[in-house]
PDB file with one MODEL, atoms N, CA, C and O in Angstrom:
MODEL        1
ATOM      1  N   UNK A   1     -22.235 136.670-127.762  1.00  0.00           N
ATOM      2  CA  UNK A   1     -22.428 137.782-126.414  1.00  0.00           C
ATOM      3  C   UNK A   1     -20.827 138.178-125.496  1.00  0.00           C
ATOM      4  O   UNK A   1     -20.483 139.253-125.003  1.00  0.00           O
ATOM      5  N   UNK A   2     -20.295 137.213-125.521  1.00  0.00           N
ATOM      6  CA  UNK A   2     -19.814 137.934-124.701  1.00  0.00           C
ATOM      7  C   UNK A   2     -19.864 137.000-123.230  1.00  0.00           C
ATOM      8  O   UNK A   2     -20.438 135.922-123.080  1.00  0.00           O
ATOM      9  N   UNK A   3     -19.018 137.830-122.137  1.00  0.00           N
ATOM     10  CA  UNK A   3     -17.989 137.660-120.449  1.00  0.00           C
ATOM     11  C   UNK A   3     -19.553 138.147-120.243  1.00  0.00           C
ATOM     12  O   UNK A   3     -19.964 138.434-121.367  1.00  0.00           O
ATOM     13  N   UNK A   4     -20.701 138.378-119.163  1.00  0.00           N
ATOM     14  CA  UNK A   4     -21.358 139.029-118.865  1.00  0.00           C
ATOM     15  C   UNK A   4     -20.841 139.635-117.356  1.00  0.00           C
ATOM     16  O   UNK A   4     -21.257 140.547-116.642  1.00  0.00           O
ATOM     17  N   UNK A   5     -19.617 138.571-117.228  1.00  0.00           N
ATOM     18  CA  UNK A   5     -19.361 138.482-115.904  1.00  0.00           C
ATOM     19  C   UNK A   5     -18.535 139.638-115.878  1.00  0.00           C
ATOM     20  O   UNK A   5     -18.762 140.073-114.749  1.00  0.00           O
ATOM     21  N   UNK A   6     -17.579 140.544-116.502  1.00  0.00           N
ATOM     22  CA  UNK A   6     -17.397 141.256-117.359  1.00  0.00           C
ATOM     23  C   UNK A   6     -17.867 142.453-116.933  1.00  0.00           C
ATOM     24  O   UNK A   6     -16.985 143.186-116.485  1.00  0.00           O
ATOM     25  N   UNK A   7     -19.233 142.998-116.923  1.00  0.00           N
ATOM     26  CA  UNK A   7     -19.863 144.190-117.208  1.00  0.00           C
ATOM     27  C   UNK A   7     -19.711 144.199-115.855  1.00  0.00           C
ATOM     28  O   UNK A   7     -19.681 143.158-115.199  1.00  0.00           O
ATOM     29  N   UNK A   8     -19.547 146.005-115.070  1.00  0.00           N
ATOM     30  CA  UNK A   8     -20.017 146.379-114.301  1.00  0.00           C
ATOM     31  C   UNK A   8     -20.928 146.365-113.816  1.00  0.00           C
ATOM     32  O   UNK A   8     -20.779 146.361-112.594  1.00  0.00           O
ATOM     33  N   UNK A   9     -22.610 146.347-114.350  1.00  0.00           N
ATOM     34  CA  UNK A   9     -23.186 147.293-114.095  1.00  0.00           C
ATOM     35  C   UNK A   9     -24.110 146.238-113.033  1.00  0.00           C
ATOM     36  O   UNK A   9     -23.374 145.699-112.207  1.00  0.00           O
ATOM     37  N   UNK A  10     -25.750 145.807-112.895  1.00  0.00           N
ATOM     38  CA  UNK A  10     -26.069 145.080-112.175  1.00  0.00           C
ATOM     39  C   UNK A  10     -27.070 143.987-113.328  1.00  0.00           C
ATOM     40  O   UNK A  10     -27.422 142.860-112.978  1.00  0.00           O
ATOM     41  N   UNK A  11     -27.413 144.584-114.709  1.00  0.00           N
ATOM     42  CA  UNK A  11     -28.227 144.418-115.291  1.00  0.00           C
ATOM     43  C   UNK A  11     -27.432 145.016-116.515  1.00  0.00           C
ATOM     44  O   UNK A  11     -26.639 145.920-116.778  1.00  0.00           O
ATOM     45  N   UNK A  12     -28.399 143.541-117.354  1.00  0.00           N
ATOM     46  CA  UNK A  12     -28.656 144.084-119.047  1.00  0.00           C
ATOM     47  C   UNK A  12     -29.633 144.545-119.875  1.00  0.00           C
ATOM     48  O   UNK A  12     -30.822 144.304-119.669  1.00  0.00           O
ATOM     49  N   UNK A  13     -29.238 145.180-120.785  1.00  0.00           N
ATOM     50  CA  UNK A  13     -30.342 146.071-121.531  1.00  0.00           C
ATOM     51  C   UNK A  13     -30.459 145.266-122.747  1.00  0.00           C
ATOM     52  O   UNK A  13     -29.429 144.592-122.740  1.00  0.00           O
ATOM     53  N   UNK A  14     -31.237 144.913-123.941  1.00  0.00           N
ATOM     54  CA  UNK A  14     -30.974 143.833-124.898  1.00  0.00           C
ATOM     55  C   UNK A  14     -31.476 143.985-125.840  1.00  0.00           C
ATOM     56  O   UNK A  14     -32.211 143.011-126.000  1.00  0.00           O
ATOM     57  N   UNK A  15     -31.577 144.785-126.814  1.00  0.00           N
ATOM     58  CA  UNK A  15     -32.641 144.748-128.155  1.00  0.00           C
ATOM     59  C   UNK A  15     -33.296 143.709-128.395  1.00  0.00           C
ATOM     60  O   UNK A  15     -32.732 142.617-128.462  1.00  0.00           O
ATOM     61  N   UNK A  16     -34.427 143.835-128.544  1.00  0.00           N
ATOM     62  CA  UNK A  16     -35.512 142.500-128.387  1.00  0.00           C
ATOM     63  C   UNK A  16     -35.345 141.762-130.061  1.00  0.00           C
ATOM     64  O   UNK A  16     -36.131 140.859-130.346  1.00  0.00           O
ATOM     65  N   UNK A  17     -34.521 142.109-130.877  1.00  0.00           N
ATOM     66  CA  UNK A  17     -34.156 140.567-131.461  1.00  0.00           C
ATOM     67  C   UNK A  17     -32.925 140.118-131.160  1.00  0.00           C
ATOM     68  O   UNK A  17     -32.429 139.189-131.799  1.00  0.00           O
ATOM     69  N   UNK A  18     -32.380 140.635-130.300  1.00  0.00           N
ATOM     70  CA  UNK A  18     -31.712 139.537-129.484  1.00  0.00           C
ATOM     71  C   UNK A  18     -31.486 138.674-128.602  1.00  0.00           C
ATOM     72  O   UNK A  18     -30.603 137.827-128.472  1.00  0.00           O
ATOM     73  N   UNK A  19     -32.541 139.022-127.886  1.00  0.00           N
ATOM     74  CA  UNK A  19     -32.531 138.422-126.689  1.00  0.00           C
ATOM     75  C   UNK A  19     -32.875 136.815-126.914  1.00  0.00           C
ATOM     76  O   UNK A  19     -33.210 136.260-127.960  1.00  0.00           O
ATOM     77  N   UNK A  20     -32.719 136.350-125.832  1.00  0.00           N
ATOM     78  CA  UNK A  20     -32.849 134.473-125.980  1.00  0.00           C
ATOM     79  C   UNK A  20     -33.142 134.501-124.518  1.00  0.00           C
ATOM     80  O   UNK A  20     -32.727 135.325-123.703  1.00  0.00           O
ATOM     81  N   UNK A  21     -34.399 132.847-124.177  1.00  0.00           N
ATOM     82  CA  UNK A  21     -34.461 132.713-122.848  1.00  0.00           C
ATOM     83  C   UNK A  21     -32.667 132.546-122.416  1.00  0.00           C
ATOM     84  O   UNK A  21     -32.046 133.137-121.532  1.00  0.00           O
ATOM     85  N   UNK A  22     -32.207 131.570-123.360  1.00  0.00           N
ATOM     86  CA  UNK A  22     -30.669 131.136-123.013  1.00  0.00           C
ATOM     87  C   UNK A  22     -29.892 132.579-122.132  1.00  0.00           C
ATOM     88  O   UNK A  22     -29.675 132.723-120.928  1.00  0.00           O
ATOM     89  N   UNK A  23     -29.691 133.238-122.968  1.00  0.00           N
ATOM     90  CA  UNK A  23     -29.344 134.837-122.225  1.00  0.00           C
ATOM     91  C   UNK A  23     -29.767 135.095-121.945  1.00  0.00           C
ATOM     92  O   UNK A  23     -29.603 136.258-122.312  1.00  0.00           O
ATOM     93  N   UNK A  24     -30.904 135.101-121.052  1.00  0.00           N
ATOM     94  CA  UNK A  24     -31.452 135.042-119.768  1.00  0.00           C
ATOM     95  C   UNK A  24     -31.160 134.187-118.811  1.00  0.00           C
ATOM     96  O   UNK A  24     -31.161 134.666-117.677  1.00  0.00           O
ATOM     97  N   UNK A  25     -30.914 133.088-118.917  1.00  0.00           N
ATOM     98  CA  UNK A  25     -30.767 131.837-117.492  1.00  0.00           C
ATOM     99  C   UNK A  25     -29.138 132.235-118.124  1.00  0.00           C
ATOM    100  O   UNK A  25     -28.754 132.697-117.049  1.00  0.00           O
ATOM    101  N   UNK A  26     -28.019 132.387-118.960  1.00  0.00           N
ATOM    102  CA  UNK A  26     -26.792 132.850-118.206  1.00  0.00           C
ATOM    103  C   UNK A  26     -26.686 133.955-117.660  1.00  0.00           C
ATOM    104  O   UNK A  26     -25.584 133.874-117.118  1.00  0.00           O
ATOM    105  N   UNK A  27     -27.281 135.397-117.333  1.00  0.00           N
ATOM    106  CA  UNK A  27     -27.478 136.222-117.497  1.00  0.00           C
ATOM    107  C   UNK A  27     -27.687 136.516-116.261  1.00  0.00           C
ATOM    108  O   UNK A  27     -27.087 137.382-115.625  1.00  0.00           O
ATOM    109  N   UNK A  28     -29.237 135.242-115.555  1.00  0.00           N
ATOM    110  CA  UNK A  28     -29.470 135.437-114.419  1.00  0.00           C
ATOM    111  C   UNK A  28     -28.097 134.892-113.327  1.00  0.00           C
ATOM    112  O   UNK A  28     -27.511 135.416-112.380  1.00  0.00           O
ATOM    113  N   UNK A  29     -27.974 133.418-114.133  1.00  0.00           N
ATOM    114  CA  UNK A  29     -26.809 132.654-113.322  1.00  0.00           C
ATOM    115  C   UNK A  29     -25.546 133.402-112.665  1.00  0.00           C
ATOM    116  O   UNK A  29     -24.866 132.930-111.753  1.00  0.00           O
ATOM    117  N   UNK A  30     -25.274 135.110-113.514  1.00  0.00           N
ATOM    118  CA  UNK A  30     -23.835 135.533-113.264  1.00  0.00           C
ATOM    119  C   UNK A  30     -24.708 136.988-112.127  1.00  0.00           C
ATOM    120  O   UNK A  30     -24.229 138.115-112.010  1.00  0.00           O
ATOM    121  N   UNK A  31     -25.835 136.575-111.540  1.00  0.00           N
ATOM    122  CA  UNK A  31     -26.900 137.556-110.827  1.00  0.00           C
ATOM    123  C   UNK A  31     -26.743 139.261-111.420  1.00  0.00           C
ATOM    124  O   UNK A  31     -26.365 140.298-110.874  1.00  0.00           O
ATOM    125  N   UNK A  32     -27.208 138.952-112.709  1.00  0.00           N
ATOM    126  CA  UNK A  32     -27.345 139.993-113.881  1.00  0.00           C
ATOM    127  C   UNK A  32     -28.940 139.484-113.914  1.00  0.00           C
ATOM    128  O   UNK A  32     -29.401 138.343-113.875  1.00  0.00           O
ATOM    129  N   UNK A  33     -29.886 141.361-114.038  1.00  0.00           N
ATOM    130  CA  UNK A  33     -31.043 141.284-114.690  1.00  0.00           C
ATOM    131  C   UNK A  33     -31.253 141.724-116.355  1.00  0.00           C
ATOM    132  O   UNK A  33     -30.526 142.286-117.174  1.00  0.00           O
ATOM    133  N   UNK A  34     -31.925 141.450-116.375  1.00  0.00           N
ATOM    134  CA  UNK A  34     -31.999 141.794-118.104  1.00  0.00           C
ATOM    135  C   UNK A  34     -33.402 141.993-118.345  1.00  0.00           C
ATOM    136  O   UNK A  34     -34.374 141.271-118.124  1.00  0.00           O
ATOM    137  N   UNK A  35     -33.264 143.331-118.935  1.00  0.00           N
ATOM    138  CA  UNK A  35     -34.202 144.209-119.452  1.00  0.00           C
ATOM    139  C   UNK A  35     -34.359 144.111-121.354  1.00  0.00           C
ATOM    140  O   UNK A  35     -33.378 144.268-122.080  1.00  0.00           O
ATOM    141  N   UNK A  36     -35.494 143.885-121.786  1.00  0.00           N
ATOM    142  CA  UNK A  36     -35.692 143.765-123.058  1.00  0.00           C
ATOM    143  C   UNK A  36     -36.026 145.385-123.761  1.00  0.00           C
ATOM    144  O   UNK A  36     -36.477 146.414-123.257  1.00  0.00           O
ATOM    145  N   UNK A  37     -35.726 145.160-124.664  1.00  0.00           N
ATOM    146  CA  UNK A  37     -35.780 147.174-125.316  1.00  0.00           C
ATOM    147  C   UNK A  37     -36.250 147.007-126.975  1.00  0.00           C
ATOM    148  O   UNK A  37     -36.105 145.983-127.643  1.00  0.00           O
ATOM    149  N   UNK A  38     -36.796 148.182-127.397  1.00  0.00           N
ATOM    150  CA  UNK A  38     -37.704 148.770-127.335  1.00  0.00           C
ATOM    151  C   UNK A  38     -39.146 148.018-127.998  1.00  0.00           C
ATOM    152  O   UNK A  38     -39.579 148.387-129.090  1.00  0.00           O
ATOM    153  N   UNK A  39     -39.797 146.957-127.218  1.00  0.00           N
ATOM    154  CA  UNK A  39     -41.096 146.548-127.072  1.00  0.00           C
ATOM    155  C   UNK A  39     -42.312 147.062-127.640  1.00  0.00           C
ATOM    156  O   UNK A  39     -43.295 146.430-127.254  1.00  0.00           O
ATOM    157  N   UNK A  40     -42.604 148.152-128.558  1.00  0.00           N
ATOM    158  CA  UNK A  40     -44.236 148.064-128.766  1.00  0.00           C
ATOM    159  C   UNK A  40     -45.378 147.028-129.280  1.00  0.00           C
ATOM    160  O   UNK A  40     -46.235 147.813-129.686  1.00  0.00           O
ATOM    161  N   UNK A  41     -45.772 146.016-129.448  1.00  0.00           N
ATOM    162  CA  UNK A  41     -46.453 145.799-130.127  1.00  0.00           C
ATOM    163  C   UNK A  41     -46.658 144.997-129.040  1.00  0.00           C
ATOM    164  O   UNK A  41     -45.799 144.411-128.381  1.00  0.00           O
ATOM    165  N   UNK A  42     -48.091 145.006-128.859  1.00  0.00           N
ATOM    166  CA  UNK A  42     -48.670 144.607-127.824  1.00  0.00           C
ATOM    167  C   UNK A  42     -48.732 143.068-127.803  1.00  0.00           C
ATOM    168  O   UNK A  42     -48.925 142.495-126.732  1.00  0.00           O
ATOM    169  N   UNK A  43     -48.607 142.523-128.710  1.00  0.00           N
ATOM    170  CA  UNK A  43     -48.686 140.272-128.585  1.00  0.00           C
ATOM    171  C   UNK A  43     -46.947 140.792-128.356  1.00  0.00           C
ATOM    172  O   UNK A  43     -46.371 139.938-127.681  1.00  0.00           O
ATOM    173  N   UNK A  44     -46.354 141.534-128.608  1.00  0.00           N
ATOM    174  CA  UNK A  44     -44.306 140.613-128.478  1.00  0.00           C
ATOM    175  C   UNK A  44     -44.821 141.656-126.339  1.00  0.00           C
ATOM    176  O   UNK A  44     -44.603 141.028-125.302  1.00  0.00           O
ATOM    177  N   UNK A  45     -45.215 142.606-126.318  1.00  0.00           N
ATOM    178  CA  UNK A  45     -44.955 142.775-125.078  1.00  0.00           C
ATOM    179  C   UNK A  45     -45.804 141.384-124.369  1.00  0.00           C
ATOM    180  O   UNK A  45     -45.239 140.300-124.222  1.00  0.00           O
ATOM    181  N   UNK A  46     -47.003 141.593-124.038  1.00  0.00           N
ATOM    182  CA  UNK A  46     -47.744 139.778-123.883  1.00  0.00           C
ATOM    183  C   UNK A  46     -46.179 138.839-123.910  1.00  0.00           C
ATOM    184  O   UNK A  46     -45.370 138.863-122.983  1.00  0.00           O
ATOM    185  N   UNK A  47     -46.070 138.327-124.739  1.00  0.00           N
ATOM    186  CA  UNK A  47     -45.194 137.518-124.757  1.00  0.00           C
ATOM    187  C   UNK A  47     -43.673 137.784-124.182  1.00  0.00           C
ATOM    188  O   UNK A  47     -43.051 136.756-124.451  1.00  0.00           O
ATOM    189  N   UNK A  48     -42.973 138.529-123.641  1.00  0.00           N
ATOM    190  CA  UNK A  48     -42.254 138.994-123.242  1.00  0.00           C
ATOM    191  C   UNK A  48     -42.540 139.474-121.007  1.00  0.00           C
ATOM    192  O   UNK A  48     -41.642 139.751-120.212  1.00  0.00           O
ATOM    193  N   UNK A  49     -43.810 139.393-120.769  1.00  0.00           N
ATOM    194  CA  UNK A  49     -44.158 139.182-119.627  1.00  0.00           C
ATOM    195  C   UNK A  49     -44.294 137.716-119.228  1.00  0.00           C
ATOM    196  O   UNK A  49     -44.198 137.415-118.038  1.00  0.00           O
ATOM    197  N   UNK A  50     -44.531 136.713-120.235  1.00  0.00           N
ATOM    198  CA  UNK A  50     -44.516 135.706-120.342  1.00  0.00           C
ATOM    199  C   UNK A  50     -43.245 135.444-119.547  1.00  0.00           C
ATOM    200  O   UNK A  50     -43.180 135.148-118.354  1.00  0.00           O
ATOM    201  N   UNK A  51     -42.033 135.636-120.595  1.00  0.00           N
ATOM    202  CA  UNK A  51     -40.447 135.515-120.023  1.00  0.00           C
ATOM    203  C   UNK A  51     -40.095 135.598-119.017  1.00  0.00           C
ATOM    204  O   UNK A  51     -40.668 135.865-117.960  1.00  0.00           O
ATOM    205  N   UNK A  52     -38.549 135.247-119.404  1.00  0.00           N
ATOM    206  CA  UNK A  52     -38.003 135.125-118.053  1.00  0.00           C
ATOM    207  C   UNK A  52     -37.209 136.591-118.123  1.00  0.00           C
ATOM    208  O   UNK A  52     -36.004 136.500-118.357  1.00  0.00           O
ATOM    209  N   UNK A  53     -37.852 138.178-117.913  1.00  0.00           N
ATOM    210  CA  UNK A  53     -37.489 139.171-118.514  1.00  0.00           C
ATOM    211  C   UNK A  53     -37.355 139.759-117.252  1.00  0.00           C
ATOM    212  O   UNK A  53     -37.458 139.019-116.274  1.00  0.00           O
ATOM    213  N   UNK A  54     -37.191 140.682-117.128  1.00  0.00           N
ATOM    214  CA  UNK A  54     -37.027 141.443-115.202  1.00  0.00           C
ATOM    215  C   UNK A  54     -37.593 142.856-115.458  1.00  0.00           C
ATOM    216  O   UNK A  54     -37.724 143.757-114.629  1.00  0.00           O
ATOM    217  N   UNK A  55     -37.940 142.872-116.924  1.00  0.00           N
ATOM    218  CA  UNK A  55     -38.557 144.109-117.408  1.00  0.00           C
ATOM    219  C   UNK A  55     -38.502 144.723-119.320  1.00  0.00           C
ATOM    220  O   UNK A  55     -38.010 144.354-120.387  1.00  0.00           O
ATOM    221  N   UNK A  56     -38.970 145.338-119.023  1.00  0.00           N
ATOM    222  CA  UNK A  56     -39.387 146.121-120.755  1.00  0.00           C
ATOM    223  C   UNK A  56     -39.515 146.849-120.426  1.00  0.00           C
ATOM    224  O   UNK A  56     -40.029 147.209-119.367  1.00  0.00           O
ATOM    225  N   UNK A  57     -39.093 147.337-121.214  1.00  0.00           N
ATOM    226  CA  UNK A  57     -38.535 148.913-122.296  1.00  0.00           C
ATOM    227  C   UNK A  57     -39.046 149.516-123.274  1.00  0.00           C
ATOM    228  O   UNK A  57     -38.408 149.664-124.317  1.00  0.00           O
ATOM    229  N   UNK A  58     -40.659 150.111-123.072  1.00  0.00           N
ATOM    230  CA  UNK A  58     -41.547 150.550-124.083  1.00  0.00           C
ATOM    231  C   UNK A  58     -42.006 152.186-124.494  1.00  0.00           C
ATOM    232  O   UNK A  58     -42.087 153.197-123.796  1.00  0.00           O
ATOM    233  N   UNK A  59     -42.221 151.981-125.716  1.00  0.00           N
ATOM    234  CA  UNK A  59     -43.125 153.532-125.519  1.00  0.00           C
ATOM    235  C   UNK A  59     -44.341 153.533-125.380  1.00  0.00           C
ATOM    236  O   UNK A  59     -44.952 154.533-125.757  1.00  0.00           O
ATOM    237  N   UNK A  60     -44.950 152.592-124.891  1.00  0.00           N
ATOM    238  CA  UNK A  60     -46.169 152.249-124.948  1.00  0.00           C
ATOM    239  C   UNK A  60     -46.708 151.615-123.215  1.00  0.00           C
ATOM    240  O   UNK A  60     -47.367 150.599-122.993  1.00  0.00           O
ATOM    241  N   UNK A  61     -46.301 152.357-122.462  1.00  0.00           N
ATOM    242  CA  UNK A  61     -46.478 152.366-120.895  1.00  0.00           C
ATOM    243  C   UNK A  61     -47.500 151.307-120.398  1.00  0.00           C
ATOM    244  O   UNK A  61     -47.352 150.267-119.755  1.00  0.00           O
ATOM    245  N   UNK A  62     -48.941 152.133-121.088  1.00  0.00           N
ATOM    246  CA  UNK A  62     -50.068 152.186-120.770  1.00  0.00           C
ATOM    247  C   UNK A  62     -50.411 150.669-121.473  1.00  0.00           C
ATOM    248  O   UNK A  62     -50.897 149.896-120.647  1.00  0.00           O
ATOM    249  N   UNK A  63     -50.276 150.192-122.610  1.00  0.00           N
ATOM    250  CA  UNK A  63     -50.069 148.988-123.444  1.00  0.00           C
ATOM    251  C   UNK A  63     -49.995 147.925-122.359  1.00  0.00           C
ATOM    252  O   UNK A  63     -50.840 147.060-122.133  1.00  0.00           O
ATOM    253  N   UNK A  64     -48.384 148.213-121.470  1.00  0.00           N
ATOM    254  CA  UNK A  64     -48.060 147.095-120.781  1.00  0.00           C
ATOM    255  C   UNK A  64     -48.129 146.640-119.481  1.00  0.00           C
ATOM    256  O   UNK A  64     -47.658 145.703-118.837  1.00  0.00           O
ATOM    257  N   UNK A  65     -48.903 147.642-119.273  1.00  0.00           N
ATOM    258  CA  UNK A  65     -49.426 148.106-117.580  1.00  0.00           C
ATOM    259  C   UNK A  65     -50.460 146.946-117.454  1.00  0.00           C
ATOM    260  O   UNK A  65     -50.606 146.119-116.554  1.00  0.00           O
ATOM    261  N   UNK A  66     -51.360 147.194-119.013  1.00  0.00           N
ATOM    262  CA  UNK A  66     -52.518 147.403-118.981  1.00  0.00           C
ATOM    263  C   UNK A  66     -52.619 145.447-119.067  1.00  0.00           C
ATOM    264  O   UNK A  66     -53.549 144.865-118.509  1.00  0.00           O
ATOM    265  N   UNK A  67     -51.433 144.617-119.900  1.00  0.00           N
ATOM    266  CA  UNK A  67     -51.005 143.332-120.515  1.00  0.00           C
ATOM    267  C   UNK A  67     -50.870 142.716-119.151  1.00  0.00           C
ATOM    268  O   UNK A  67     -51.280 141.592-118.859  1.00  0.00           O
ATOM    269  N   UNK A  68     -50.219 143.606-118.289  1.00  0.00           N
ATOM    270  CA  UNK A  68     -49.618 143.118-116.978  1.00  0.00           C
ATOM    271  C   UNK A  68     -50.705 142.771-116.072  1.00  0.00           C
ATOM    272  O   UNK A  68     -50.941 141.699-115.514  1.00  0.00           O
ATOM    273  N   UNK A  69     -51.390 144.010-116.031  1.00  0.00           N
ATOM    274  CA  UNK A  69     -52.626 143.390-114.778  1.00  0.00           C
ATOM    275  C   UNK A  69     -53.757 141.849-115.785  1.00  0.00           C
ATOM    276  O   UNK A  69     -54.602 141.170-115.202  1.00  0.00           O
ATOM    277  N   UNK A  70     -53.379 141.690-117.356  1.00  0.00           N
ATOM    278  CA  UNK A  70     -54.439 141.075-117.280  1.00  0.00           C
ATOM    279  C   UNK A  70     -54.122 139.691-117.259  1.00  0.00           C
ATOM    280  O   UNK A  70     -54.957 138.798-117.115  1.00  0.00           O
ATOM    281  N   UNK A  71     -52.932 139.532-117.403  1.00  0.00           N
ATOM    282  CA  UNK A  71     -51.945 138.194-117.533  1.00  0.00           C
ATOM    283  C   UNK A  71     -52.140 138.140-115.348  1.00  0.00           C
ATOM    284  O   UNK A  71     -52.274 137.006-114.888  1.00  0.00           O
ATOM    285  N   UNK A  72     -52.131 139.241-114.395  1.00  0.00           N
ATOM    286  CA  UNK A  72     -52.415 138.904-113.358  1.00  0.00           C
ATOM    287  C   UNK A  72     -53.621 138.201-112.728  1.00  0.00           C
ATOM    288  O   UNK A  72     -54.018 137.677-111.687  1.00  0.00           O
ATOM    289  N   UNK A  73     -53.975 138.514-114.032  1.00  0.00           N
ATOM    290  CA  UNK A  73     -55.769 138.037-113.421  1.00  0.00           C
ATOM    291  C   UNK A  73     -56.513 137.384-113.430  1.00  0.00           C
ATOM    292  O   UNK A  73     -57.521 137.129-112.771  1.00  0.00           O
ATOM    293  N   UNK A  74     -55.497 136.687-115.110  1.00  0.00           N
ATOM    294  CA  UNK A  74     -56.096 135.464-115.252  1.00  0.00           C
ATOM    295  C   UNK A  74     -55.796 134.472-114.086  1.00  0.00           C
ATOM    296  O   UNK A  74     -55.184 134.900-113.107  1.00  0.00           O
ATOM    297  N   UNK A  75     -56.293 132.842-114.151  1.00  0.00           N
ATOM    298  CA  UNK A  75     -56.442 132.075-113.597  1.00  0.00           C
ATOM    299  C   UNK A  75     -55.946 130.781-114.217  1.00  0.00           C
ATOM    300  O   UNK A  75     -54.877 130.948-114.804  1.00  0.00           O
ATOM    301  N   UNK A  76     -56.239 130.000-114.241  1.00  0.00           N
ATOM    302  CA  UNK A  76     -55.222 128.817-114.669  1.00  0.00           C
ATOM    303  C   UNK A  76     -54.700 128.613-116.111  1.00  0.00           C
ATOM    304  O   UNK A  76     -54.305 129.631-116.680  1.00  0.00           O
ATOM    305  N   UNK A  77     -54.656 127.702-116.632  1.00  0.00           N
ATOM    306  CA  UNK A  77     -53.498 127.855-118.448  1.00  0.00           C
ATOM    307  C   UNK A  77     -54.589 128.271-119.613  1.00  0.00           C
ATOM    308  O   UNK A  77     -54.266 128.072-120.784  1.00  0.00           O
ATOM    309  N   UNK A  78     -55.647 128.743-119.363  1.00  0.00           N
ATOM    310  CA  UNK A  78     -56.254 128.391-120.529  1.00  0.00           C
ATOM    311  C   UNK A  78     -55.634 130.513-121.137  1.00  0.00           C
ATOM    312  O   UNK A  78     -55.957 130.822-122.284  1.00  0.00           O
ATOM    313  N   UNK A  79     -55.129 131.224-120.583  1.00  0.00           N
ATOM    314  CA  UNK A  79     -54.857 132.020-121.402  1.00  0.00           C
ATOM    315  C   UNK A  79     -53.213 131.895-122.503  1.00  0.00           C
ATOM    316  O   UNK A  79     -52.822 132.081-123.656  1.00  0.00           O
ATOM    317  N   UNK A  80     -52.649 131.376-120.913  1.00  0.00           N
ATOM    318  CA  UNK A  80     -51.491 130.722-121.508  1.00  0.00           C
ATOM    319  C   UNK A  80     -51.460 130.123-122.925  1.00  0.00           C
ATOM    320  O   UNK A  80     -50.719 130.603-123.783  1.00  0.00           O
ATOM    321  N   UNK A  81     -52.224 129.130-123.157  1.00  0.00           N
ATOM    322  CA  UNK A  81     -52.301 128.281-124.143  1.00  0.00           C
ATOM    323  C   UNK A  81     -52.887 129.097-124.931  1.00  0.00           C
ATOM    324  O   UNK A  81     -52.401 129.077-126.062  1.00  0.00           O
ATOM    325  N   UNK A  82     -54.055 130.076-124.733  1.00  0.00           N
ATOM    326  CA  UNK A  82     -54.929 130.816-126.344  1.00  0.00           C
ATOM    327  C   UNK A  82     -53.449 132.143-126.070  1.00  0.00           C
ATOM    328  O   UNK A  82     -53.731 133.092-126.802  1.00  0.00           O
ATOM    329  N   UNK A  83     -52.091 132.444-125.300  1.00  0.00           N
ATOM    330  CA  UNK A  83     -51.392 132.915-126.453  1.00  0.00           C
ATOM    331  C   UNK A  83     -50.082 131.943-126.949  1.00  0.00           C
ATOM    332  O   UNK A  83     -49.070 132.286-127.561  1.00  0.00           O
ATOM    333  N   UNK A  84     -50.434 130.777-126.516  1.00  0.00           N
ATOM    334  CA  UNK A  84     -49.271 130.308-127.328  1.00  0.00           C
ATOM    335  C   UNK A  84     -49.866 129.543-128.917  1.00  0.00           C
ATOM    336  O   UNK A  84     -49.241 129.856-129.931  1.00  0.00           O
ATOM    337  N   UNK A  85     -50.779 128.795-129.021  1.00  0.00           N
ATOM    338  CA  UNK A  85     -52.221 129.233-129.590  1.00  0.00           C
ATOM    339  C   UNK A  85     -51.450 130.301-131.355  1.00  0.00           C
ATOM    340  O   UNK A  85     -51.190 130.211-132.555  1.00  0.00           O
ATOM    341  N   UNK A  86     -51.452 131.083-130.291  1.00  0.00           N
ATOM    342  CA  UNK A  86     -51.375 132.894-130.976  1.00  0.00           C
ATOM    343  C   UNK A  86     -50.094 132.597-132.108  1.00  0.00           C
ATOM    344  O   UNK A  86     -50.135 132.747-133.329  1.00  0.00           O
ATOM    345  N   UNK A  87     -49.080 132.178-131.349  1.00  0.00           N
ATOM    346  CA  UNK A  87     -47.623 132.275-131.908  1.00  0.00           C
ATOM    347  C   UNK A  87     -47.608 131.149-133.254  1.00  0.00           C
ATOM    348  O   UNK A  87     -46.647 131.196-134.021  1.00  0.00           O
ATOM    349  N   UNK A  88     -48.473 130.369-133.436  1.00  0.00           N
ATOM    350  CA  UNK A  88     -48.920 129.316-134.318  1.00  0.00           C
ATOM    351  C   UNK A  88     -49.360 129.486-135.552  1.00  0.00           C
ATOM    352  O   UNK A  88     -49.220 129.006-136.677  1.00  0.00           O
ATOM    353  N   UNK A  89     -50.111 130.570-134.824  1.00  0.00           N
ATOM    354  CA  UNK A  89     -51.240 130.962-136.336  1.00  0.00           C
ATOM    355  C   UNK A  89     -50.656 132.148-137.154  1.00  0.00           C
ATOM    356  O   UNK A  89     -50.572 132.043-138.377  1.00  0.00           O
ATOM    357  N   UNK A  90     -50.237 133.311-136.490  1.00  0.00           N
ATOM    358  CA  UNK A  90     -49.008 134.583-136.535  1.00  0.00           C
ATOM    359  C   UNK A  90     -47.982 134.409-138.128  1.00  0.00           C
ATOM    360  O   UNK A  90     -46.869 133.884-138.161  1.00  0.00           O
ATOM    361  N   UNK A  91     -48.581 134.891-139.106  1.00  0.00           N
ATOM    362  CA  UNK A  91     -47.401 134.446-139.404  1.00  0.00           C
ATOM    363  C   UNK A  91     -46.588 135.873-140.346  1.00  0.00           C
ATOM    364  O   UNK A  91     -45.438 135.757-140.770  1.00  0.00           O
TER     365      UNK A  91
ENDMDL
END
């Protein structure tokens, strides 16, 4: 990826296929925010909302807002378990 300390901006915008949680952790150590683009799939939006990203760029903001509200309203670990199980059952 290179040395993010040489980037003058305060944030990185990364295409979703290149995003990794390690990248996000490294960027944060350099005081940089990370935004992922262009995330339009509902399941992917939900997945990124659970990850250490600072924002999601999408063509479907209504879906992102709805999924963010659902996550904020969920209690306990059942919803997170459901999302993790979904990862193992979708091919």
